[in-house]
Residue, then its C-alpha position, 0 to 999 in steps of 0.5 A: x500500499x502506497x501513502x500519499x506524500x502529504x500523508x507521510x510529511x504530515x506524520x514527520x511534521x507530528x512526531x517533530x512536534x510530539x518530540x519538540x513538545x517532550x524535550x521541551x517539557x522536560x527541560x521546563x520541568x527541570x527549570x521548574x524543580x530548581x526554581x521551586x527550590x529558589x528562595x521565594x521573596x514576599x514584599x508585605x506592606x502595611x498602611x496604617x491609620x494617620x497617627x498610629x505607626x507607631x503603635x502598629x510596629x510596636x504591636x507587630x515587633x512584640x508579637x508578630x516578629x516573634x513567629x516569624x523569628x521562630x519561623x527563621x529558626x526552623x528553616x522555613x524563612x531565610x531572611x526578614x527586614x522591614x523598611x519606612x518610607x522617609x516621607x510620605x506621599x499622597x494617600x492613595x500610594x501611601x504605606x508606613x511599613x515593608x517587611x520582606x521576608x525571603x522564604x526558603x522556597x515557594x512549597x516553604x511560603x505556601x505551607x501553614x506552620x502549626x504555630x500553637x507550640x510557638x504561641x504557648x511558648x511566646x505567650x503564655x497570656x493568650x488572651x492578652x496577645x489576642x487582644x492585641x493581635x487584633x488592636x494592631x489589625x483594627x488600625x490598619x487601613x490597608x494590607x497587601x502581599x506582593x511576591x516579587x523575582x529578581x530582574x537581571x539587568 
């Protein structure tokens, strides 16, 4: 039986496409695995009611930062830094604090750690902790999280 030329050409092209797709997928899977192991950076922005920025950062350092330090000790987080703008911009674009967390990898950033034992250890008066955390969020106007990626130049 003889196949028309177009049919054979079509088979050759289809085989080439399947080969290329399989090779590309294998390459992208390897690249994905490599990037999955890379540090994952998220910037957390906090916009606080006017006049309450000092109270917010005091409560953050007292109640939230020690939990982040426990996560650093456990290896989930590699680094935590915080900055505040020297001057303020317009109200629409204003933020008071940016906390940058460098997670070990993307999986670590998305896992939910079991903080119960840390909370019991760090805050024996859990009611006081809960009230202060509630207050920290009451004085927030806005909060947003921004995962970032490096841009090679």
